[in-house]
N, C-alpha and C positions, 0 to 999 in steps of 0.2 A: 788757754784751756782748748782740747779739742772739742768741737759741736758736733762731732760724728755720731748719728744716730744708730746704736749698734743693734736695734731691733730691725732696720732696715738692711745695715751691712754687717755680715759676721765676722768681717777681717778687715784690716787696714792692708790696703796695697800700698807695699813698700817696693815701687817699681818705679822706671823712670818715666813711665806713661803709657796707658791709662792710669789714672791715680785716683787716690781717695779724693773725692769733692765733699763738699760742703751741703747740707741738708739743703737749703736755698738755692744752690745751683740746681740740684737735681729737681727741686720743686719748680723752676723756672719753665721746666719742660711738659710741665702739665696744661699747656694751652697751645691750641692749634693756631697757626698763622696762615694768611695769603701771600702769596709769594709777589704778588700784583699791588698790594697794599701800601701806602704811604705809611701807615702805622708801623709797618715791617721794615720797607725798605728805607725811607727817609729818618724815621725815629730810632731804628735799631743798627741796620748795617751801616748807614753812614755814620752814625756815632763810633760805632765799632772803627771803622777804617780811619777817623781822625784820631780816636784814642791811641789806635796802635802806634800812628806817626807821632803823635807825642810822647809815647814812651821811648821811642827809637832815637828822637832827636830834638832838640831845642831851635835847631835851624830849620830855615824854609829848603824847598827843593825835593822833597820827597813825598811818596803817594802810597798806599796801601791797597793790596788785591787781594781778595778772599778767594779760594779756590777749592771745591769740593774735593771729598777724599781724605786720604792719609798724608802725613807729612811727606813721606815719598812722592807722592803725586805733585805736591807743590815743589819739591826739588826738582822732579823730571820737567814740569811746567816751565820753569825757569830756564834750566839748562837747553831745553828744546824750543825756548821761545825767542832767548836773547843773543845767541851766539851764532852767528852767520857761518855759510859754507865755508868761509874763508879763514873762520876764528881757530885758535889753538887755545886749549886750557891745560895749565897745570894744576892737577889734583894733588894736595898735601894730605897723605892719609896715613891713619895710626889705628886703624880698627874697621869693623866692619861697615860702618856708616860712610866713612870715606870711599871703601871701596864699592859701595853701592853708587855712588855717583859714576866713579869709574865704568861699573857697569851700563849704567843709564848711557853714559855717552859712546860706549860701543854699540849698543843697542840703536841709538840714534846715528852713529855714523859722525859723529864729532870728533875731530882730532883732538889728540889730547897726550900730554905725557904725566908721569906719576913720581912723585917723590914719597917713595914708602919707606916709613920710619919703622916698621914693625909694630906690633901690637901694643908694646911697652915702651916704646921710644916716641920723645917727643921732639917736633921738629924746631930748628933754630932758624933765625933770621939771616946767619950767614949760608946756609943750606939754598934758602929761598934765593938770596940775593946772587949766588953764584950761578943757579939754574938759569934764572933770568937774564942774567949776563952773557952765558954762553949760548942762550937759544932765543934768537929774536923775532922768532916766527910765534912765540907764546904771546897773547894778547888778554887772556882772561887767567884769573887763579882762584881756585876754589878750596875751601878747608872747612872742617866741622869743629865748631867752637869747643863744645863738650863731647867728647867720643864716649857714649855710654857703653861701649865693648868692653871698658877698664874703668870708668867714670873720670878719666883724664881731660883736665882743662889745659886746652892748648894757648899759647903764647899770642892771643889774638892782636893785641898792640903792636909787639915786635914784629909781626909778620905783616900786619897791615901797614905799617909805616914803610916797609921795605917795596910792598906792592903799589903803594902810592907814589914813590919815588921813580919806580919802572913806568909808570903811565899805564898799567894794566887795570883790568876791569877786575873787582874783587867782591867774589859771592862766598858768602857766608851761611853754612847750615848752622843756626843758632836753634835748633829745635829743642834741645833740652836746656837751654840756658837763657833764652829770651823772655823776660820779664822777671827773671829769678837772680839776677846779676846788673849792677849797673853799669851802663856803658852808653857812649852816644855815638851814632854809627856816621854821622857827618864828620865828628871830630875824628874818627879813626880812620875815614875814606872809603868806607864800605858802601858799595854801588847797590848790591842786592841782599837782604838779610830774608832768612826761609824760615819760619816755624810753624807750631801747630797749636791748635786750641787745647789740646788735652795734656799740655804740660806745666811749665811755672805758672801760668795764669789761672791755671786749676779750673778749665772747662771739662768738657767731654769730647771724645771722639767725634769726626765727622768732617772736619775741614781744616785746610792750612792756611797760611797766609803769606804775602811777599810784601817786604817793604821796599819798594825800588826807587832809585835816584830817577826823578819825573823825566829830567830831559835826555835821559838813555833810552828808558822804557819807550818814549814818543817816536824812537828812531827803528823800533822793532817790528813794524808792520809787515806780517807777510814771511817772518822767518819761521815761525813755530813749523815744527814736524809732526803735530796731531791737530786734531780737531778740538777735541775736548780740553785738551791741555794747552790752550793758546793763552799764554798768559797777558798777551796785548788785547787780543780781543774781548777777553774777560775783563779788563781794565777799562777798556772803551765802553764797554755796556754799562759797567757800574758808573762811569762819570757822565754818560749822555743820559741814563734814564735813574739816577739819584738812588744809587745803591742796587739795582735790578740785577740779578744774575742771569748769564746768558741761558742756563739749563736748570734743572729743579735744584732749589736751594734747600740744605738741610735744616729748615727752619727751628727746629726745637733744639739743636744742637748750638745755633746761633743764637738764639734767646739765652740758653744758658751760658754762652760765654760772654754776652751782655751783663748778666747778673755778675758773672766771675771778675769783669772787669771793675765792677762798683766794689765788689769786695776786696779788691786789691787795692784800691783807692782807700778803702775804711781802715785796711791794716797798715797804712801809712805811707804806701808805694811800694816801689821796687826795692828801695834801700832797707825797709823794715823788714819785706820778705825775704830779701837777701840774708839780713841778719838772723831770721828764725831759720832757716835752711843751714847757715854754717854752725847754728848751737845745735842743730838736728845731728849734723854731721859728724860735729868734734865730739859731742856725746856719743854717738854712736861708735867711732873709733875707739875712744876711751873705753868704753864698756866691753867691747868686743876683744880689745888686747888685754882687759883684767882677764878674760877667760881663757887667754892664749892663743886667739886667732891673730892671723898675721896679715897685714895688708898686702894686697898686690904690688900698689905702687907706693913710691916714697911719699911721705905725707905732703910736701910740697907741690905735689903735681896733682892732688885731689882735687875734685871740684866738689860744691857743696849739695851736689844732686844725686849721686848715687857712688857707692864705694865698692869695689871687689876685694873678696878676702880668700886666701887660700883655704881649701877644705882641710879639714883634720886629717892627719897621718895616720889612720887607724883601719885594721882589716873591718872594724864592725861599723864602721861610719857609711853611711849611704844619704846622697842627696836627697833622695826621692822620700825617703823616711824622714830626714831631717825637716824637708819641706812640709811633709804632712803633719809632723808635731807642732811645728809652729803655726800651720793653718788652723787646726784644733784649738789654738791657745790665741787666736784671733789676728795671725801676720801672715802675710804673703809676701814671700821674696822672690829673687829671681836666679836662675841658674845661670852660670858663667858663660861667655863667650869667646874666652881667649883660647886658641888654637893649643897651645902648648904650656898650657897650665890648669889644674884641676882647682877650680875657683868657683864661688857664687858671689852675688851681687844683693846689696841691700839699698834701696832708693831712700831718699829723706826729702822729697818734696811732697806737695800736696796738702791736704788738710790733715797734717801731721805735725805733732808739736813735741817739743823736750820731754814733756810727761808720757807721751806715746813710745818714744824711743827707751824711756826706763823701763817702762812695761816689757818693751822687745827683750831687752838686755836680759830682764828677769826670766822671759820665756825661753831664751836661748839657754840659759843655765838651766832650766829645769828640762830641757831638751837634750842634754848633753847625756844620753841613757848610754852611748856606746864608751863612755869613759868607765861604766860601772859592770860590762859584759863581762 
């Protein structure tokens, strides 16, 4: 059962983040914290760092770094801090967030190549293998796990296997998947995983984090192309000062994340949360298809996090009006981002349960005013 307090929140955020959070996560932000105090750094920040590594892998050799800002800031910090001038990255893209990594590389002057699969295409292991075999200069590979442009879940294990065999470093943007789907980064051979507080762990916006292979991060001193986004220096500060951030920490957001981690454990961990998200998404697709909405992607490519639907083919349909109808009934959805398809997106993560999705389907049915004009 959802514990959302509707007197505090007039609607559910059915988005890929920021997302609807529990009342207790929000309440955790009601106290002020000193960034120099051990109650904050040792007890909260260091616990978060350790817990993130535990969620990522059961094997030793990894460390976690927290970075102020959006998830994109953590992506930029990673790319800008670990790839030397002699490095070359293969970016595997099939949406806006893969392309954003390419834009970051261009801005920072990082050599790169791109495997562009189109917004609805999925990369294959053979495509990656062929490029790495023909381009020996490439020594890093970067990919988005769940591309929220469409909701596609990319074949992480298959690509990881090829990257591992090639000897390249593997960077994964797991912004919308970490904490919401079980996988072990050490078993997959992921060297750097990047995510954000306001995604599947169900915290609030304000910082991102990087889970890194420690023996590689140790070699990255002096590489960073930014002062504030120096991943190595941030890690060193946290290591030497027991959780202290280099610059002002988003204390309230961090404390909310600490609470969110406890609630993840109380739910039964990542496996149980993944099952809830899957139940939400399957119920969503079944309900929307019963109302004659069509999914943009084949079912087998769906993630349990967000799903794209084609807009109704009707001269009376307007997304803006559809959005406002649903908002008045208690639900906020997302516009589409696909360049060559008229669609919209609905998220199924956050403090959202199957009963909420059932209410959404009823709201969509009640909002289909264009059918009767």
